[in-house]
C-alpha positions as CSV (number, residue, x, y, z in Angstrom):
1,X,53.0,20.7,124.2
2,X,55.6,23.7,124.4
3,X,54.3,27.3,124.2
4,X,56.1,28.8,121.2
5,X,55.0,32.3,122.2
6,X,57.1,32.3,125.4
7,X,59.8,35.0,125.2
8,X,63.5,34.0,125.7
9,X,65.1,35.0,129.0
10,X,67.3,38.1,128.3
11,X,68.3,38.8,131.9
12,X,71.6,36.9,131.3
13,X,72.4,38.8,128.2
14,X,71.7,42.2,129.9
15,X,74.1,41.3,132.7
16,X,76.8,40.2,130.3
17,X,76.4,43.5,128.3
18,X,76.6,45.5,131.5
19,X,79.8,43.8,132.4
20,X,81.3,44.7,129.0
21,X,80.3,48.4,129.3
22,X,81.9,48.9,132.7
23,X,85.1,50.5,131.3
24,X,83.2,52.7,128.8
25,X,82.6,56.4,129.8
26,X,79.0,57.4,130.5
27,X,78.7,59.9,127.6
28,X,79.8,57.2,125.1
29,X,77.2,54.7,126.3
30,X,74.2,54.9,124.0
31,X,71.5,52.3,123.8
32,X,70.8,53.3,120.3
33,X,73.0,52.3,117.3
34,X,74.1,55.5,115.5
35,X,73.4,53.8,112.2
36,X,69.9,53.0,113.2
37,X,68.5,56.5,113.4
38,X,70.8,58.1,110.8
39,X,72.3,60.7,113.2
40,X,75.9,59.7,112.4
41,X,75.2,60.0,108.7
42,X,73.5,63.4,109.2
43,X,76.5,64.7,111.1
44,X,78.8,63.5,108.4
45,X,76.7,65.0,105.6
46,X,76.6,68.4,107.4
47,X,80.4,68.3,107.9
48,X,80.9,67.5,104.3
49,X,78.5,70.3,103.2
50,X,80.4,72.8,105.5
51,X,83.7,71.8,103.9
52,X,82.3,72.2,100.4
53,X,81.0,75.7,101.3
54,X,84.4,76.6,102.8
55,X,86.1,75.4,99.7
56,X,83.8,77.3,97.4
57,X,84.4,80.5,99.5
58,X,88.1,80.0,99.3
59,X,88.0,79.5,95.5
60,X,85.9,82.7,95.2
61,X,88.4,84.7,97.4
62,X,91.2,83.3,95.3
63,X,89.5,84.4,92.1
64,X,88.9,87.9,93.5
65,X,92.5,88.2,94.6
66,X,93.7,87.1,91.1
67,X,91.4,89.7,89.5
68,X,92.6,92.4,91.8
69,X,96.2,91.5,91.0
70,X,95.5,91.5,87.3
71,X,93.8,94.9,87.5
72,X,96.7,96.4,89.5
73,X,99.2,95.0,86.9
74,X,97.2,96.5,84.0
75,X,96.9,99.8,85.8
76,X,100.7,99.9,86.4
77,X,101.4,98.9,82.7
78,X,99.1,101.7,81.5
79,X,100.7,104.2,83.9
80,X,104.2,103.2,82.6
81,X,103.0,103.4,78.9
82,X,101.4,106.9,79.6
83,X,104.6,108.1,81.3
84,X,106.6,107.1,78.2
85,X,104.0,108.5,75.8
86,X,103.4,111.8,77.5
87,X,106.9,112.3,79.1
88,X,107.5,115.3,76.9
89,X,104.2,117.1,77.8
90,X,105.7,119.6,80.2
91,X,108.6,120.4,78.0
92,X,106.4,120.6,74.9
93,X,104.1,123.0,76.7
94,X,107.0,125.2,77.7
95,X,108.5,125.3,74.2
96,X,105.3,126.4,72.6
97,X,106.0,130.0,73.6
98,X,109.3,129.7,71.6
99,X,107.4,128.4,68.6
100,X,104.9,131.3,69.0
101,X,107.7,133.9,69.0
102,X,109.5,132.2,66.1
103,X,106.2,132.2,64.1
104,X,105.7,135.9,64.9
105,X,109.2,136.7,63.8
106,X,108.7,135.0,60.5
107,X,105.3,136.6,59.9
108,X,106.7,140.1,60.7
109,X,109.5,140.0,58.1
110,X,108.6,142.6,55.4
111,X,108.6,141.4,51.8
112,X,111.3,144.0,50.9
113,X,113.6,142.5,53.5
114,X,113.0,139.0,52.1
115,X,114.1,140.3,48.7
116,X,117.2,142.1,50.1
117,X,120.3,140.1,49.2
118,X,121.9,141.1,52.6
119,X,119.1,139.5,54.6
120,X,118.1,136.5,52.4
121,X,120.4,134.2,54.4
122,X,119.0,135.4,57.7
123,X,115.4,135.0,56.6
124,X,116.1,131.5,55.2
125,X,117.8,130.6,58.5
126,X,114.8,131.7,60.6
127,X,112.4,129.9,58.3
128,X,114.5,126.7,58.4
129,X,114.6,126.9,62.2
130,X,110.8,127.1,62.2
131,X,110.5,124.1,59.9
132,X,112.9,122.1,62.0
133,X,110.9,122.9,65.2
134,X,107.7,121.7,63.5
135,X,109.5,118.5,62.4
136,X,110.7,117.9,66.0
137,X,107.2,118.5,67.3
138,X,105.8,116.0,64.9
139,X,108.4,113.4,65.9
140,X,107.1,113.6,69.5
141,X,103.4,113.6,68.6
142,X,102.9,117.4,69.0
143,X,100.5,118.6,66.3
144,X,99.0,122.0,65.5
145,X,95.2,122.2,65.8
146,X,93.4,123.2,62.7
147,X,91.1,126.1,63.4
148,X,90.6,128.7,60.6
149,X,87.3,128.2,58.7
150,X,86.2,125.3,60.9
151,X,83.2,125.2,63.3
152,X,84.1,126.1,66.9
153,X,85.0,122.9,68.8
154,X,85.0,123.6,72.6
155,X,87.3,120.6,73.0
156,X,90.0,122.2,70.9
157,X,89.2,125.9,70.5
158,X,88.9,128.6,73.1
159,X,86.6,131.4,71.8
160,X,88.1,134.7,72.9
161,X,85.6,137.0,71.0
162,X,82.7,137.0,68.6
163,X,83.1,138.9,65.3
164,X,79.9,140.2,63.5
165,X,80.2,139.2,59.9
166,X,78.0,138.1,57.0
167,X,80.9,136.3,55.2
168,X,80.9,133.2,57.4
169,X,78.4,131.0,59.2
170,X,77.9,131.8,62.8
171,X,80.1,129.7,65.0
172,X,82.8,129.5,62.4
173,X,86.4,130.3,63.4
174,X,87.5,133.3,61.4
175,X,90.5,134.5,63.4
176,X,93.3,132.7,65.3
177,X,95.0,134.7,68.0
178,X,97.2,131.8,69.2
179,X,97.8,128.4,67.8
180,X,96.6,125.3,69.7
181,X,98.4,122.0,69.9
182,X,97.8,118.4,70.9
183,X,100.2,115.8,72.0
184,X,99.2,112.3,70.9
185,X,95.5,112.2,71.7
186,X,95.6,114.8,74.4
187,X,95.1,118.5,74.3
188,X,98.3,120.4,75.0
189,X,96.9,123.9,74.5
190,X,93.6,125.1,73.0
191,X,93.7,127.4,70.0
192,X,92.5,130.9,71.0
193,X,90.1,132.1,68.3
194,X,87.6,134.6,67.2
195,X,84.2,133.2,66.1
196,X,81.8,134.6,63.5
197,X,78.3,135.8,64.6
198,X,75.4,137.3,62.8
199,X,75.7,141.1,62.2
200,X,73.6,143.2,64.6
């Protein structure tokens, strides 16, 4: 009777395998099958994860670059729009002194001179020039700041003195020494004013 538990002779197989491995470099000879212990799959998974991380990082950097470009474009567009809107600021500020002098000239004309037939044309011409200047200011967004009778607004008014009076609430503008102006939504020149305070 044959013994079924007897192991087959593997010496011949080992010798045959050794012959086949003769041309294979030593570092590639591995008794274990890479698929058996999962090392090959692990390396592949790690490489795939690394590539995914690199891709996510590249996408994030691209988004940041796009956002920066968009911000720069918006900033430039705003600068161009502001340059167009406020291009006349310097000129308008310089011409305000002309408007002040013209206003003083109109205010200083005595009533008798206004009624004098010889000077009526001159007075009408000066007043027409003042109206035209105001119209040009308005066309370019230059507006006079309201002050008289209003509470002092530090953003628009510059208080030059306090005047004791019982006729107005303290902090109310009761005197205007120099008119103030805005251009669009910006202050061009504050109004110089006198403000009411309680009598001593």
